[in-house]
C-alpha atoms as one frame of an Amber mdcrd trajectory, in Angstrom:
protein
 109.273 130.259 114.048 110.486 126.775 113.086 111.954 126.158 109.733 109.345
 125.268 107.196 106.476 127.156 108.941 104.819 129.877 107.204 104.741 132.232
 110.181 102.121 134.684 111.741 101.945 136.545 115.015  99.256 136.171 117.547
  98.559 139.777 118.357  97.560 141.171 121.630  94.349 140.829 123.533  91.435
 138.311 123.241  89.365 138.154 120.109  85.826 139.285 120.470  84.616 137.603
 117.388  85.762 134.265 116.040  84.477 132.780 112.864  84.981 129.195 112.036
  84.528 128.237 108.296  83.710 124.578 108.320  81.072 122.652 110.485  82.658
 119.376 110.547  84.271 117.592 113.485  87.400 120.007 113.411  85.321 123.195
 113.381  82.882 121.881 116.062  85.720 120.802 118.258  87.418 124.184 117.930
  84.221 125.906 119.127  83.936 123.398 122.018  87.573 123.859 123.066  87.128
 127.765 122.988  84.269 127.449 125.285  85.988 124.972 127.552  88.806 127.523
 127.901  86.400 130.201 129.053  86.088 132.132 125.860  82.843 134.107 126.146
  82.924 136.046 122.896  81.126 135.485 119.689  81.531 132.282 117.770  80.116
 131.889 114.323  80.147 128.261 112.799  79.621 128.254 109.037  78.887 124.859
 107.327  78.209 124.298 103.688  76.119 121.131 104.480  72.558 121.489 105.703
  73.121 118.944 108.481  74.607 119.979 111.887  78.075 118.674 112.651  78.420
 114.972 112.691  81.061 112.302 113.048  82.415 110.723 109.854  84.162 107.456
 110.834  80.900 105.585 111.634  79.541 106.318 108.139  81.636 103.489 106.644
  81.355 101.323 109.763  78.180 101.298 112.036  75.972 103.312 109.739  76.819
 101.381 106.669  76.143  98.112 108.569  72.842  99.333 109.831  74.033  99.497
 113.483  73.428 103.385 113.566  71.313 105.822 111.568  72.612 109.124 112.644
  76.144 110.377 113.800  75.107 113.916 114.691  77.437 115.513 117.356  75.721
 118.894 118.040  72.079 119.264 119.361  70.095 122.189 120.404  70.501 121.090
 123.979  74.398 121.214 123.848  74.659 124.748 125.302  77.537 125.533 123.239
  76.224 128.988 122.262  77.412 129.270 118.671  75.839 131.099 115.771  75.379
 127.932 113.599  74.912 128.796 109.925  74.170 125.497 107.999  73.805 125.503
 104.183  76.220 128.376 103.733  79.342 128.170 101.816  82.486 130.198 102.484
  83.790 131.988  99.245  86.723 133.992 100.496  88.022 136.435 103.057  89.984
 139.646 103.466  92.232 140.056 106.458  93.554 143.319 107.911  96.550 142.165
 109.874  95.787 141.603 113.578  92.770 143.811 113.342  90.723 140.920 111.873
  88.876 140.939 108.697  85.875 139.887 106.701  84.609 136.303 105.671  82.560
 136.370 102.555  80.008 133.565 101.911  77.196 132.798  99.424  74.785 134.411
 101.985  76.616 137.469 103.058  79.701 138.436 105.076  80.879 137.957 108.735
  83.409 140.196 110.540  86.084 138.412 112.567  88.862 139.132 114.945  90.194
 135.786 114.370  89.363 133.175 111.600  89.661 129.442 111.706  89.658 127.438
 108.322  88.152 123.971 108.840  86.435 123.271 105.390  87.677 119.709 105.202
  88.216 117.774 102.012  86.399 116.626  99.006  86.536 113.202  97.331  88.572
 112.766  94.217  86.460 111.871  91.066  87.415 109.794  88.091  86.993 110.801
  84.443  83.851 109.518  82.549  80.242 110.282  81.986  78.738 107.452  84.148
  77.470 107.973  87.651  79.983 107.516  90.413  79.094 107.626  94.046  81.276
 108.725  96.944  81.254 107.900 100.781  82.090 111.199 102.293  78.947 112.584
 103.798  76.128 111.318 105.869  73.809 111.757 102.950  76.322 109.722 100.820
  76.294 106.949 103.436  72.463 106.774 103.778  71.968 106.686 100.026  74.563
 103.901  99.620  73.065 101.783 102.386  69.714 102.047 100.871  71.074 100.532
  97.584  72.879  97.546  99.188  70.948  94.358  98.518  71.684  90.663  97.475
  72.879  90.491  94.014  73.771  94.118  93.469  76.789  94.411  91.280  78.933
  96.951  93.144  82.217  98.198  91.878  84.511 100.057  94.317  87.435 101.911
  92.860  90.249 101.950  95.435  91.344  99.455  98.122  92.338 101.858 100.721
  90.626 102.513 104.078  87.259 103.548 102.868  87.170 101.061 100.089  87.862
  98.206 102.374  85.240  99.280 104.866  82.635  99.691 102.262  83.471  96.404
 100.757  82.985  94.800 104.196  79.487  96.256 104.602  78.457  95.521 101.063
  79.582  91.915 101.066  77.794  91.426 104.305  74.503  92.711 102.646  74.945
  90.237  99.994  76.038  92.286  97.237  78.474  91.082  94.532  81.484  93.272
  95.244  84.429  93.803  93.031  87.228  96.114  94.234  89.553  97.523  91.660
  92.893  98.857  92.840  95.506 100.479  90.527  98.286  99.642  93.051 100.068
  96.246  93.832  98.172  95.760  97.113  95.419  97.175  99.320  96.633 100.111
 101.632  99.920 100.204  99.630 100.113 103.913  99.841  99.478 104.059 103.649
 101.363 100.967 104.815 103.538  99.702 101.913 102.734  96.980  99.488 104.383
  94.203 101.509 102.101  94.814 104.359  99.025  95.581 102.182  99.434  92.142
 100.525  98.822  90.529 103.885  95.188  91.793 103.785  94.454  90.254 100.413
  93.189  86.989 101.819  90.555  88.896 103.877  88.829  90.028 100.651  88.637
  86.454  99.285  87.285  85.065 102.634  84.503  87.792 102.559  83.611  86.819
  98.933  84.946  90.070  97.436  86.661  90.050  93.999  89.823  92.102  94.408
  91.539  93.087  91.212  95.032  94.599  91.822  97.258  96.438  89.398  94.078
  97.446  87.489  93.886 101.124  86.686  90.496 102.609  85.668  90.376 104.664
  82.520  86.825 106.098  83.026  83.498 105.571  84.724  80.809 104.890  82.100
  77.179 104.064  82.146  76.837 100.395  83.243  80.443  99.859  84.382  84.141
 100.753  84.384  86.402 101.108  81.329  89.697  99.673  82.390  93.077 101.133
  81.369  93.953  97.787  79.670  90.865  98.120  77.420  88.885  95.712  79.668
  85.447  96.306  80.906  83.830  95.725  84.286  80.001  95.719  84.357  78.477
  97.260  87.438  75.043  98.455  88.737  76.597 100.892  91.086  80.100 102.412
  91.170  81.752 104.017  94.228  84.964 106.000  93.784  87.260 105.785  96.818
  90.569 107.011  95.607  91.231 109.749  98.108  90.447 113.273  98.905  91.722
 116.805  98.119  91.564 119.750 100.572  88.584 121.851 100.076  90.467 125.228
  99.613  89.655 126.450  96.126  87.665 129.227  97.823  90.982 130.595  99.368
  92.278 131.844  96.033  93.390 135.448  96.385  93.236 135.420 100.139  96.948
 135.290 100.674  96.816 131.988 102.554  99.735 129.833 101.529  98.984 126.297
 100.365 100.994 123.098 100.455  99.816 120.407  98.102  96.479 122.100  98.129
  96.182 122.187 101.947  96.417 125.300 104.071 100.068 125.526 105.287 100.249
 126.087 108.931 103.107 126.114 111.529 103.371 123.786 114.479 100.970 126.213
 116.317  98.447 125.839 113.470  98.766 129.473 112.396  98.536 130.076 108.685
 100.544 132.628 106.641  97.888 135.212 107.205  98.080 136.840 110.598  95.020
 135.959 112.858  94.056 133.189 110.586  94.396 129.392 111.712  93.502 126.050
 109.943  92.717 122.603 111.388  91.503 119.378 110.115  91.490 117.868 106.597
  92.077 121.182 105.006  95.390 121.910 106.717  99.015 120.819 106.428 100.799
 121.318 109.839 104.504 121.515 110.287 105.634 118.673 112.609 109.068 119.152
 114.476 108.745 115.430 115.364 108.955 114.331 111.556 110.556 117.575 110.240
 108.014 117.688 107.541 104.614 119.267 106.783 101.850 116.749 107.428  98.412
 116.727 105.826  96.001 115.696 108.642  93.295 113.680 106.740  92.318 111.512
 109.662  89.787 111.667 112.450  92.396 111.785 115.169  93.891 115.021 113.797
  90.268 116.607 113.503  89.577 115.607 117.146  92.803 116.822 118.838  94.301
 119.580 116.846  91.473 121.975 117.697  92.615 122.011 121.352  95.894 123.516
 120.245  94.124 125.946 117.818  91.853 127.118 120.496  94.621 127.817 123.010
  96.555 129.895 120.413  93.627 131.721 119.345  93.247 133.009 122.818  96.851
 134.110 122.927  98.743 130.861 123.750 101.798 129.387 122.213 101.035 125.626
 122.241 102.535 123.106 119.691 100.640 120.307 117.952 103.091 117.542 116.985
 101.297 114.286 117.410 102.273 110.699 116.774  99.998 110.048 113.734  97.083
 107.513 114.393  94.457 105.853 112.154  92.110 102.973 112.857  89.898 100.947
 110.641  87.489  98.175 110.966  87.421  95.870 108.011  86.402  92.151 107.383
  85.885  91.711 111.119  89.138  93.105 112.188  90.269  96.212 113.878  93.371
  97.624 112.318  95.367 100.393 114.028  98.350 102.279 112.789 100.423 104.757
 114.743 103.544 106.646 113.806 105.203 107.152 110.466 107.709 104.686 108.918
 110.097 104.907 106.018 111.527 102.249 103.721 114.934 102.486 105.541 113.288
 101.383 108.884 113.730  97.773 110.057 110.374  95.921 110.062 109.709  93.427
 112.923 106.621  91.182 113.045 105.009  90.432 116.382 103.192  87.266 116.054
 102.121  85.469 112.889 100.617  87.611 110.103  98.711  84.594 108.808  96.998
  84.445 112.201  94.041  86.433 113.622  95.991  88.638 115.782  99.367  90.248
 115.093 101.397  93.372 114.757 104.245  94.864 112.820 106.647  97.464 114.207
 109.407  99.634 112.549 112.689 100.637 114.086 115.007 103.417 112.931 118.708
 103.063 112.672 119.066 103.750 116.412 116.405 101.012 117.320 113.637 103.430
 118.226 110.033 102.382 117.394 108.809 104.850 114.721 105.480 103.117 113.722
 103.350 100.225 114.742 100.585  98.414 112.912  98.273  96.198 114.879  95.558
  93.708 113.855  93.169  93.060 116.698  95.704  93.971 119.310  94.388  97.247
 120.813  96.539  96.912 124.059  99.667  96.638 121.838  98.524  99.630 119.999
  98.168 101.803 123.071 101.515 100.669 124.623 103.271 101.196 121.305 102.013
 104.627 120.684 103.341 105.648 123.999 106.748 104.225 123.084 106.686 106.068
 119.837 106.121 109.336 121.580 108.933 108.738 124.122 111.457 107.667 121.472
 112.177 104.552 123.415 114.808 102.068 121.958 113.544  98.630 121.471 114.746
  95.198 121.801 113.658  93.478 118.471 113.682  90.100 119.904 111.474  90.867
 122.809 109.253  92.993 120.676 108.690  90.104 118.269 107.344  87.817 121.087
 103.683  88.420 121.597 103.896  86.910 124.943 106.045  89.911 125.993 104.079
  93.197 126.529 105.089  95.771 124.103 106.012  98.241 126.944 108.533  95.444
 128.229 110.428  95.374 125.025 112.242  98.592 125.805 115.949  98.322 126.271
 117.047  99.547 129.740
């Protein structure tokens, strides 16, 4: 067991009954991977929403822009052979070592030999008595899209990934959009303020009023009460300041948590034998980064289930990805791979004032640790491979956009 991992054995024999709590992408992908690996036992997939599993990234992109109306991933014709329990909320479980246990829900209970926790995350709300909307579920997205119209005064709290994507769609619909951000720049928490500031002109060009270093005190009827005693009038308010793992229901189960997420090792095993966790509700131990990572992005929900499924069936595979996120905002494709620190050397590739550019970060040994690209998907693909390999980079060659990223490796 790797240092920092909670630990749990896998037991002997294949499970006859697997229960998955959470019917989002991570839960569905776990079921698909189990079937793809030949597992023929019982799979029960429990989801609190009344909708079948669907994809979330298009909600703030294609669906919000009217380019899609449904992002459902599971149909009756899929042949997946799962007992799908929609509108059913997990409320707790009791485990009996490697002999399995019992999951309790608001509609009954389910015996399991192995259990997967995939209950995702919930949006963080702000204080106040006013109505605040969120963009987390398909119902949220459809309701918001129906509201967008010319002249609507829309206030978005938070200039992160979701806030920027929603501002893009709302401005395109003719709404009067104001984005209020407590930090010094958009995306400051994810990329750093110096990089985030490079996106500020995008808001102005789209006609979005961006207000930085402006904390919100509360959400009230008719607008936002700002921390500096100011007031921002709004017809509708969307809060986009982050999410928290949906793990309150695990109190008393013995599952160890890390910052509210289920603490799992590099094999996605929780502290409770026979219980695994994937997706937004999990924090996995990364040997690559020597840290526990909260996987709050689509790529984790898509790929981690393959490892979970293998290990549910007695394997010992490791999940240790190069982190990856992508976003479409203000007509640009942004991709970020890796994980950088303030100690890393930043090298620009191309002109950040232009339409296509990138920024890379090198550690003290010259290895590429992270790469941000703007409308440069080929650079993103090549850079991700170099991060995975730990290649040492020539900063001068990397900075030249005429040189392919893969060709910047020192021989």
